[in-house]
DRENDO-1510 file (C-alpha; in Angstrom, 1 decimal, always signed):
<recs>
REC; n; res; u; v; w
REC; 1; MET; -47.2; -60.3; +58.0 .
REC; 2; ALA; -44.7; -63.2; +55.8 .
REC; 3; LYS; -43.4; -65.5; +57.9 .
REC; 4; GLY; -43.2; -64.2; +62.0 .
REC; 5; VAL; -40.6; -61.1; +60.2 .
REC; 6; HIS; -41.1; -57.9; +62.9 .
REC; 7; ARG; -38.2; -56.6; +62.7 .
REC; 8; VAL; -36.5; -53.9; +59.9 .
REC; 9; ILE; -32.9; -53.5; +60.0 .
REC; 10; LEU; -31.6; -50.4; +57.3 .
REC; 11; LEU; -28.2; -50.5; +55.7 .
REC; 12; PRO; -26.2; -48.7; +55.2 .
REC; 13; GLN; -27.0; -45.0; +56.3 .
REC; 14; TYR; -27.3; -42.0; +53.7 .
REC; 15; LYS; -26.9; -38.5; +54.2 .
REC; 16; TYR; -29.4; -35.8; +52.2 .
REC; 17; PHE; -28.7; -32.9; +50.7 .
REC; 18; GLY; -31.5; -30.0; +49.0 .
REC; 19; VAL; -31.8; -30.3; +45.7 .
REC; 20; ALA; -32.6; -27.4; +43.8 .
REC; 21; LEU; -35.2; -28.4; +40.7 .
REC; 22; TYR; -37.0; -27.4; +37.7 .
REC; 23; HIS; -40.8; -27.5; +38.1 .
REC; 24; ALA; -42.5; -27.5; +34.4 .
REC; 25; SER; -46.3; -26.9; +36.1 .
REC; 26; LEU; -44.5; -24.1; +38.3 .
REC; 27; GLY; -41.8; -23.0; +35.3 .
REC; 28; ARG; -39.0; -22.0; +37.9 .
REC; 29; LEU; -36.3; -23.5; +40.6 .
REC; 30; ALA; -37.8; -24.3; +43.9 .
REC; 31; LEU; -35.3; -25.2; +46.5 .
REC; 32; ALA; -36.6; -28.3; +48.8 .
REC; 33; ASN; -35.1; -30.5; +51.3 .
REC; 34; GLY; -36.3; -33.2; +53.9 .
REC; 35; VAL; -37.8; -31.0; +56.8 .
REC; 36; ALA; -38.1; -27.4; +55.2 .
REC; 37; VAL; -37.8; -24.8; +52.8 .
REC; 38; ALA; -36.5; -22.5; +51.4 .
REC; 39; THR; -34.2; -22.6; +54.8 .
REC; 40; GLN; -31.4; -24.6; +56.0 .
REC; 41; LEU; -29.0; -22.4; +53.3 .
REC; 42; THR; -26.3; -24.4; +54.3 .
REC; 43; CYS; -26.7; -27.4; +52.5 .
REC; 44; ARG; -24.9; -28.4; +49.7 .
REC; 45; LYS; -27.9; -27.7; +47.1 .
REC; 46; GLN; -27.6; -29.6; +43.7 .
REC; 47; VAL; -28.7; -28.9; +40.8 .
REC; 48; GLU; -30.3; -31.3; +38.2 .
REC; 49; LEU; -31.2; -29.5; +35.4 .
REC; 50; ARG; -30.8; -30.5; +31.7 .
REC; 51; HIS; -28.8; -29.2; +29.1 .
REC; 52; ASN; -28.3; -29.4; +25.3 .
REC; 53; ASN; -25.4; -31.9; +25.6 .
REC; 54; LEU; -26.4; -34.0; +28.0 .
REC; 55; LEU; -26.8; -37.2; +26.1 .
REC; 56; LYS; -23.3; -38.5; +23.9 .
REC; 57; LEU; -21.5; -41.2; +22.6 .
REC; 58; GLY; -19.3; -42.8; +25.1 .
REC; 59; GLN; -21.1; -42.0; +28.6 .
REC; 60; PRO; -21.4; -45.1; +31.7 .
REC; 61; LYS; -24.0; -47.8; +29.8 .
REC; 62; ARG; -26.8; -47.2; +32.7 .
REC; 63; CYS; -27.3; -44.1; +30.0 .
REC; 64; PHE; -28.8; -44.9; +26.4 .
REC; 65; VAL; -27.8; -42.9; +24.0 .
REC; 66; CYS; -30.8; -42.1; +21.3 .
REC; 67; PRO; -30.3; -40.5; +17.7 .
REC; 68; LEU; -30.1; -36.1; +16.9 .
REC; 69; VAL; -33.5; -35.1; +15.6 .
REC; 70; ARG; -31.6; -33.6; +13.0 .
REC; 71; VAL; -29.4; -37.2; +11.8 .
REC; 72; LEU; -33.4; -38.6; +11.6 .
REC; 73; SER; -34.4; -40.0; +8.4 .
REC; 74; SER; -37.2; -37.3; +7.4 .
REC; 75; LYS; -40.1; -39.7; +7.1 .
REC; 76; LEU; -38.8; -40.5; +10.7 .
REC; 77; ASP; -38.6; -36.4; +11.6 .
REC; 78; ILE; -42.2; -36.1; +11.0 .
REC; 79; THR; -43.2; -39.1; +13.3 .
REC; 80; MET; -41.1; -37.9; +15.8 .
REC; 81; ARG; -42.4; -33.6; +15.6 .
REC; 82; ALA; -46.3; -35.2; +15.7 .
REC; 83; LEU; -46.1; -35.4; +19.6 .
REC; 84; LEU; -45.4; -32.0; +20.5 .
REC; 85; LEU; -48.7; -30.1; +18.8 .
REC; 86; LYS; -49.6; -27.5; +19.9 .
REC; 87; PRO; -51.0; -26.9; +23.5 .
REC; 88; GLY; -55.3; -27.3; +22.8 .
REC; 89; LYS; -58.1; -26.3; +26.1 .
REC; 90; ASN; -57.2; -29.5; +27.8 .
REC; 91; SER; -53.5; -29.4; +27.7 .
REC; 92; CYS; -51.6; -29.5; +31.3 .
REC; 93; THR; -49.6; -26.4; +32.3 .
REC; 94; ALA; -46.2; -28.0; +32.8 .
REC; 95; TYR; -46.6; -29.3; +28.6 .
REC; 96; LYS; -47.7; -25.5; +27.9 .
REC; 97; ASN; -44.7; -24.5; +30.1 .
REC; 98; ILE; -42.5; -26.7; +28.1 .
REC; 99; TRP; -43.8; -26.6; +24.4 .
REC; 100; SER; -43.8; -22.2; +25.0 .
REC; 101; GLY; -40.8; -21.7; +27.6 .
REC; 102; SER; -38.1; -20.4; +25.4 .
REC; 103; ARG; -35.1; -21.3; +28.3 .
REC; 104; SER; -32.4; -23.7; +29.2 .
REC; 105; PRO; -35.3; -25.9; +30.5 .
REC; 106; GLU; -37.5; -25.9; +28.5 .
REC; 107; LYS; -35.8; -25.7; +25.9 .
REC; 108; SER; -33.4; -29.5; +26.8 .
REC; 109; THR; -36.6; -31.5; +27.7 .
REC; 110; ARG; -38.2; -30.5; +24.5 .
REC; 111; GLU; -34.4; -32.2; +23.2 .
REC; 112; LEU; -35.3; -35.5; +25.4 .
REC; 113; PHE; -38.9; -35.6; +24.6 .
REC; 114; TYR; -37.9; -35.8; +20.7 .
REC; 115; GLN; -34.7; -38.6; +21.7 .
REC; 116; LEU; -36.6; -41.2; +23.8 .
REC; 117; TRP; -40.4; -40.8; +21.4 .
REC; 118; GLY; -37.3; -42.0; +18.3 .
REC; 119; LYS; -37.5; -45.3; +19.8 .
REC; 120; PHE; -40.6; -45.1; +21.5 .
REC; 121; TYR; -43.0; -44.3; +18.8 .
REC; 122; PRO; -43.1; -47.9; +18.1 .
REC; 123; HIS; -44.8; -49.0; +20.8 .
REC; 124; ALA; -47.4; -46.5; +20.9 .
REC; 125; ASP; -50.6; -46.4; +22.1 .
REC; 126; PRO; -53.2; -44.0; +19.0 .
REC; 127; HIS; -54.4; -42.2; +22.0 .
REC; 128; PHE; -50.4; -41.3; +23.1 .
REC; 129; VAL; -49.7; -37.9; +21.5 .
REC; 130; THR; -52.9; -36.1; +22.7 .
REC; 131; GLU; -52.5; -38.0; +26.3 .
REC; 132; PHE; -49.3; -36.6; +26.7 .
REC; 133; GLN; -51.0; -32.9; +26.3 .
REC; 134; LYS; -53.4; -34.0; +29.3 .
REC; 135; ASP; -51.4; -36.3; +31.1 .
REC; 136; LEU; -47.4; -35.3; +30.8 .
REC; 137; ASP; -46.3; -37.0; +33.7 .
REC; 138; ALA; -47.9; -40.7; +33.4 .
REC; 139; ARG; -47.0; -40.7; +29.4 .
REC; 140; PHE; -43.8; -39.2; +30.4 .
REC; 141; TRP; -43.0; -42.2; +32.7 .
REC; 142; GLU; -44.5; -45.0; +31.0 .
REC; 143; MET; -42.3; -43.9; +28.1 .
REC; 144; TYR; -39.3; -43.2; +29.4 .
REC; 145; LEU; -39.5; -46.7; +31.0 .
REC; 146; THR; -40.2; -48.2; +28.1 .
REC; 147; VAL; -36.9; -46.5; +26.4 .
REC; 148; LEU; -34.8; -47.4; +29.5 .
REC; 149; ILE; -35.5; -51.3; +29.4 .
REC; 150; GLY; -35.8; -51.6; +25.4 .
REC; 151; GLU; -31.7; -51.0; +26.1 .
REC; 152; LYS; -31.5; -54.4; +27.4 .
REC; 153; TYR; -34.4; -56.2; +26.3 .
REC; 154; LYS; -37.4; -56.5; +24.0 .
REC; 155; VAL; -40.1; -55.0; +25.0 .
REC; 156; LYS; -43.8; -54.9; +23.6 .
REC; 157; SER; -46.9; -53.0; +24.8 .
REC; 158; ALA; -50.2; -53.8; +24.5 .
REC; 159; SER; -53.4; -51.6; +24.3 .
REC; 160; LYS; -54.3; -55.0; +26.8 .
REC; 161; GLY; -52.3; -55.9; +30.1 .
REC; 162; PRO; -49.3; -54.0; +31.0 .
REC; 163; ASP; -47.8; -50.8; +29.9 .
REC; 164; ILE; -44.2; -53.6; +29.4 .
REC; 165; GLN; -43.5; -56.4; +28.2 .
REC; 166; ILE; -40.0; -57.6; +29.0 .
REC; 167; LEU; -39.2; -60.8; +26.2 .
REC; 168; GLU; -35.7; -63.3; +24.7 .
REC; 169; ASN; -36.4; -64.6; +22.1 .
REC; 170; GLU; -40.7; -64.3; +22.7 .
REC; 171; ASN; -40.8; -65.8; +25.9 .
REC; 172; THR; -41.8; -63.1; +28.7 .
REC; 173; LEU; -39.3; -62.1; +30.7 .
REC; 174; ALA; -40.8; -60.4; +32.5 .
REC; 175; TRP; -44.2; -57.5; +32.8 .
REC; 176; VAL; -44.1; -53.8; +34.2 .
REC; 177; GLU; -47.2; -52.0; +34.9 .
REC; 178; ALA; -46.8; -47.7; +35.6 .
REC; 179; VAL; -48.2; -46.4; +37.5 .
REC; 180; ILE; -47.9; -42.1; +39.1 .
REC; 181; ALA; -47.9; -41.2; +42.7 .
REC; 182; THR; -50.4; -37.6; +43.1 .
REC; 183; ALA; -50.5; -36.1; +46.1 .
REC; 184; GLY; -54.6; -36.4; +46.4 .
REC; 185; ASP; -57.5; -34.6; +45.7 .
REC; 186; PRO; -56.3; -31.5; +47.5 .
REC; 187; VAL; -59.6; -31.5; +49.5 .
REC; 188; LEU; -59.3; -33.9; +51.3 .
REC; 189; PRO; -57.6; -34.3; +54.8 .
REC; 190; ASP; -55.0; -36.9; +54.3 .
REC; 191; SER; -54.1; -35.5; +50.4 .
REC; 192; VAL; -50.3; -34.0; +50.5 .
REC; 193; PRO; -50.0; -30.3; +50.4 .
REC; 194; GLU; -48.6; -28.2; +48.1 .
REC; 195; MET; -44.7; -26.2; +49.4 .
REC; 196; GLN; -45.2; -22.5; +50.0 .
REC; 197; PHE; -42.7; -20.5; +48.5 .
REC; 198; GLY; -41.3; -17.3; +49.5 .
REC; 199; THR; -43.0; -16.8; +52.9 .
REC; 200; GLY; -39.4; -17.1; +54.4 .
REC; 201; ILE; -40.7; -19.8; +57.4 .
REC; 202; GLY; -40.2; -23.8; +56.9 .
REC; 203; GLN; -42.6; -26.5; +56.3 .
REC; 204; PRO; -42.5; -30.0; +57.8 .
REC; 205; THR; -42.3; -32.4; +55.6 .
REC; 206; PRO; -46.1; -33.9; +55.4 .
REC; 207; GLU; -43.8; -37.8; +56.0 .
REC; 208; ASP; -46.6; -39.9; +56.6 .
REC; 209; LYS; -48.8; -38.4; +53.9 .
REC; 210; ILE; -46.2; -38.9; +51.5 .
REC; 211; ILE; -46.0; -42.4; +52.2 .
REC; 212; LEU; -49.3; -43.3; +52.3 .
REC; 213; ARG; -50.0; -41.6; +49.1 .
REC; 214; LEU; -46.9; -44.3; +47.0 .
REC; 215; THR; -48.8; -46.5; +49.4 .
REC; 216; SER; -52.4; -45.4; +47.4 .
REC; 217; ALA; -50.6; -46.1; +44.2 .
REC; 218; LEU; -49.4; -49.0; +44.9 .
REC; 219; LYS; -52.0; -50.9; +46.2 .
REC; 220; SER; -54.5; -48.9; +42.7 .
REC; 221; LYS; -51.8; -51.6; +40.8 .
REC; 222; LEU; -51.9; -54.2; +42.6 .
REC; 223; ASP; -55.7; -54.8; +42.3 .
REC; 224; VAL; -55.0; -54.2; +38.6 .
REC; 225; HIS; -52.5; -57.0; +38.6 .
REC; 226; LYS; -55.9; -59.3; +39.7 .
REC; 227; LYS; -58.1; -58.4; +37.1 .
REC; 228; TYR; -54.8; -59.0; +34.7 .
REC; 229; LEU; -54.9; -62.4; +36.0 .
REC; 230; LYS; -58.5; -63.0; +35.9 .
REC; 231; ASN; -58.6; -62.1; +31.8 .
REC; 232; ASN; -55.9; -64.0; +31.5 .
REC; 233; ILE; -53.9; -61.8; +30.3 .
REC; 234; LEU; -50.7; -62.3; +31.9 .
REC; 235; THR; -50.0; -66.1; +34.8 .
REC; 236; GLN; -49.3; -66.0; +38.0 .
REC; 237; ASP; -45.8; -67.8; +36.7 .
REC; 238; GLN; -44.3; -64.5; +35.3 .
REC; 239; PRO; -42.8; -61.8; +36.8 .
REC; 240; PHE; -45.3; -58.5; +38.1 .
REC; 241; VAL; -43.2; -55.3; +38.8 .
REC; 242; ILE; -44.4; -52.3; +40.5 .
REC; 243; ALA; -43.0; -49.1; +39.0 .
REC; 244; ILE; -43.6; -46.1; +40.8 .
REC; 245; ASN; -43.4; -42.1; +39.5 .
REC; 246; GLY; -43.9; -40.5; +43.0 .
REC; 247; SER; -42.4; -36.8; +40.7 .
REC; 248; PRO; -46.4; -34.9; +41.1 .
REC; 249; ILE; -45.8; -35.0; +44.7 .
REC; 250; ARG; -43.8; -31.5; +45.3 .
REC; 251; TRP; -42.4; -32.5; +48.2 .
REC; 252; MET; -38.5; -33.5; +46.2 .
REC; 253; GLY; -35.1; -33.9; +47.5 .
REC; 254; GLY; -33.6; -35.8; +50.7 .
REC; 255; SER; -35.5; -38.6; +51.2 .
REC; 256; GLU; -37.3; -40.4; +48.1 .
REC; 257; HIS; -35.6; -43.8; +49.3 .
REC; 258; ARG; -36.4; -44.3; +52.3 .
REC; 259; ARG; -40.0; -42.6; +51.9 .
REC; 260; ILE; -40.8; -45.9; +49.3 .
REC; 261; LEU; -38.6; -48.3; +51.0 .
REC; 262; LYS; -41.4; -47.5; +54.4 .
REC; 263; ALA; -44.3; -47.5; +51.6 .
REC; 264; LEU; -42.8; -51.8; +51.7 .
REC; 265; PHE; -41.3; -52.4; +54.6 .
REC; 266; PRO; -42.8; -51.8; +58.1 .
REC; 267; ILE; -39.5; -49.0; +58.6 .
REC; 268; GLY; -40.2; -46.8; +62.2 .
REC; 269; GLU; -38.3; -44.1; +63.3 .
REC; 270; GLU; -34.5; -44.1; +63.2 .
REC; 271; TYR; -32.3; -44.9; +66.4 .
REC; 272; VAL; -29.8; -45.6; +67.5 .
REC; 273; THR; -27.6; -47.3; +71.4 .
REC; 274; PHE; -25.3; -44.4; +73.4 .
REC; 275; ASP; -22.9; -46.9; +74.9 .
REC; 276; GLN; -22.1; -45.2; +78.5 .
REC; 277; SER; -18.8; -47.6; +79.4 .
REC; 278; THR; -17.2; -46.3; +75.7 .
REC; 279; ASN; -18.3; -42.9; +75.1 .
REC; 280; SER; -20.2; -44.1; +71.7 .
REC; 281; LEU; -23.1; -44.8; +69.2 .
REC; 282; SER; -23.8; -48.2; +67.6 .
REC; 283; HIS; -25.8; -48.3; +63.5 .
REC; 284; SER; -28.5; -46.9; +63.4 .
REC; 285; GLN; -31.4; -48.5; +63.7 .
REC; 286; PHE; -35.2; -48.2; +62.8 .
REC; 287; ASN; -38.6; -48.7; +65.1 .
REC; 288; TYR; -41.0; -51.5; +63.7 .
REC; 289; ARG; -44.0; -49.4; +62.1 .
REC; 290; GLY; -47.0; -51.9; +60.1 .
REC; 291; VAL; -49.4; -49.0; +59.6 .
REC; 292; ILE; -49.9; -45.5; +59.1 .
REC; 293; ASN; -52.9; -43.9; +60.7 .
REC; 294; LYS; -55.0; -41.6; +58.3 .
REC; 295; GLU; -56.6; -38.3; +60.3 .
REC; 296; ASN; -59.4; -39.9; +60.9 .
REC; 297; GLY; -57.5; -42.4; +62.0 .
REC; 298; ALA; -58.5; -45.1; +60.1 .
REC; 299; GLY; -55.0; -47.5; +59.8 .
REC; 300; VAL; -52.6; -47.8; +57.0 .
REC; 301; PRO; -51.1; -50.8; +56.7 .
REC; 302; VAL; -46.9; -49.6; +54.9 .
REC; 303; ASP; -45.5; -53.6; +54.7 .
REC; 304; SER; -47.2; -54.3; +51.3 .
REC; 305; PHE; -43.9; -57.3; +50.8 .
REC; 306; PHE; -43.8; -58.7; +54.5 .
REC; 307; ASN; -48.5; -59.5; +53.4 .
REC; 308; ALA; -49.2; -62.6; +51.0 .
REC; 309; ASP; -51.6; -60.1; +49.1 .
REC; 310; TYR; -48.0; -59.0; +47.2 .
REC; 311; GLU; -47.1; -62.2; +46.8 .
REC; 312; LEU; -46.5; -62.5; +42.4 .
REC; 313; VAL; -45.4; -58.8; +42.8 .
REC; 314; SER; -41.3; -59.9; +42.4 .
REC; 315; GLY; -40.3; -55.8; +42.6 .
REC; 316; VAL; -40.8; -51.5; +42.5 .
REC; 317; VAL; -39.3; -49.4; +40.0 .
REC; 318; TYR; -39.3; -46.0; +41.7 .
REC; 319; SER; -38.3; -42.0; +40.4 .
REC; 320; SER; -39.2; -38.4; +42.1 .
REC; 321; LYS; -37.9; -37.3; +39.3 .
REC; 322; ASP; -39.7; -35.4; +36.3 .
REC; 323; CYS; -39.2; -35.3; +32.8 .
REC; 324; CYS; -37.4; -32.1; +33.6 .
REC; 325; ASN; -35.3; -33.2; +36.4 .
REC; 326; ILE; -33.3; -37.1; +34.8 .
REC; 327; PRO; -30.0; -36.4; +35.5 .
REC; 328; ARG; -27.1; -36.6; +33.2 .
REC; 329; GLU; -26.9; -40.9; +32.7 .
REC; 330; CYS; -31.0; -41.9; +33.2 .
REC; 331; GLY; -31.8; -44.2; +35.2 .
REC; 332; SER; -29.4; -43.5; +37.8 .
REC; 333; GLU; -31.7; -41.5; +39.3 .
REC; 334; ILE; -34.0; -44.7; +39.1 .
REC; 335; VAL; -34.5; -47.7; +42.1 .
REC; 336; TYR; -35.7; -50.9; +42.9 .
REC; 337; ILE; -36.1; -52.8; +45.4 .
REC; 338; HIS; -37.2; -56.5; +45.4 .
REC; 339; ASN; -39.6; -58.3; +46.9 .
REC; 340; PRO; -37.5; -60.2; +49.6 .
REC; 341; PHE; -40.7; -62.1; +49.7 .
REC; 342; ALA; -41.5; -62.7; +46.2 .
REC; 343; LYS; -42.9; -65.8; +44.1 .
REC; 344; ASN; -41.4; -64.4; +40.5 .
REC; 345; PRO; -38.1; -62.3; +42.3 .
REC; 346; LEU; -35.9; -60.8; +39.4 .
REC; 347; ASP; -32.6; -61.5; +39.7 .
REC; 348; LYS; -30.2; -59.2; +41.4 .
REC; 349; GLY; -29.4; -56.5; +38.7 .
REC; 350; PHE; -31.9; -57.2; +36.0 .
REC; 351; PHE; -32.4; -53.6; +35.4 .
REC; 352; ASP; -30.1; -52.0; +35.2 .
REC; 353; VAL; -31.4; -49.0; +37.4 .
REC; 354; GLY; -28.8; -46.9; +40.1 .
REC; 355; THR; -29.4; -48.2; +43.6 .
REC; 356; GLU; -30.9; -51.4; +43.8 .
REC; 357; PHE; -32.1; -52.9; +47.4 .
REC; 358; TYR; -32.4; -56.5; +48.5 .
REC; 359; GLY; -34.1; -58.4; +51.4 .
REC; 360; GLU; -31.9; -60.8; +53.4 .
REC; 361; VAL; -34.2; -62.5; +55.9 .
REC; 362; LYS; -32.8; -64.5; +58.7 .
REC; 363; GLY; -35.2; -66.2; +61.4 .
REC; 364; ASP; -37.5; -63.0; +62.3 .
REC; 365; GLU; -34.9; -60.6; +61.0 .
REC; 366; CYS; -35.4; -58.9; +57.1 .
REC; 367; THR; -32.1; -57.3; +56.8 .
REC; 368; LEU; -32.0; -55.0; +53.7 .
REC; 369; LYS; -28.5; -54.4; +51.9 .
REC; 370; LEU; -27.8; -51.9; +48.5 .
REC; 371; VAL; -26.6; -53.8; +45.6 .
REC; 372; GLU; -22.6; -53.4; +45.7 .
REC; 373; LYS; -22.0; -52.2; +41.5 .
REC; 374; ALA; -19.7; -53.1; +39.2 .
</recs>
């Protein structure tokens, strides 16, 4: 724990509702919420499916605008089309469904691929197209992030080192390392179980297991960062950001922000205090929880930003959306969390994202606050 902080307060509160999502790997729509599946149908639903006309000029500045395929030169058009090759035996299910699908979600996703590829292909490594078929979630996340960040900064991608180098006048502003948080090996007891559809029975959300998977992804990139330092690829005085995408964990909807926050800060169960003298409730707070126990009883720390091992991690970028569920305002689904104890912090607003948290440390308390958007 850093600097004696023993209490975490999360402000303000959020209300979460069910979300109808298109799962590329399933090829269908699925209803999910933060507590159960296919129950509590009175919750407000929000469908986040893309349509063919979503990327238009004149949208808010955080929405990137890419040239349409039909207006590109023939040479560039050929280069772009090389991204979507016919699926092979090693292609993942999601890629096969998107490549061959004739419905609006698949068509819109293919269009998004082309638009992103038009800006990303100069940064792609020689194996990107092949790996795009095999590991769609990871490669799409890398491409999507690079294009989003490239709308504001000059970016580079090298074969050795973090996925994205952010520059200004050839000076490195920050490094970004992308990673996918998966559900884990299904035969292992701490993996996140699959959602069950069509049973008519609600399922409790395996929140602790999801948080453990996010923590595992975070730890894997902390270890990679140490290797980069050892090999002199980057230096200790350069900001380093870990960008996690949790879309392969299919328990979407509801509490994505809280889950990543609970992987970074010791945030436990929420509670309120009832004042009998005034018959009123206090604003809600959270119990301190620094460890989650695995099935075998071993404790896993979930207070990464309070751990000195993470002091060279400037912050975490997070999204739970896959390529078929990117919102109309691209980047608005992404959250950035500042590390309050980072040695190389980034300024507020460094990333154009939808939600941004920072920690305000006073004495033995750390209060998480939202960065107000203009």
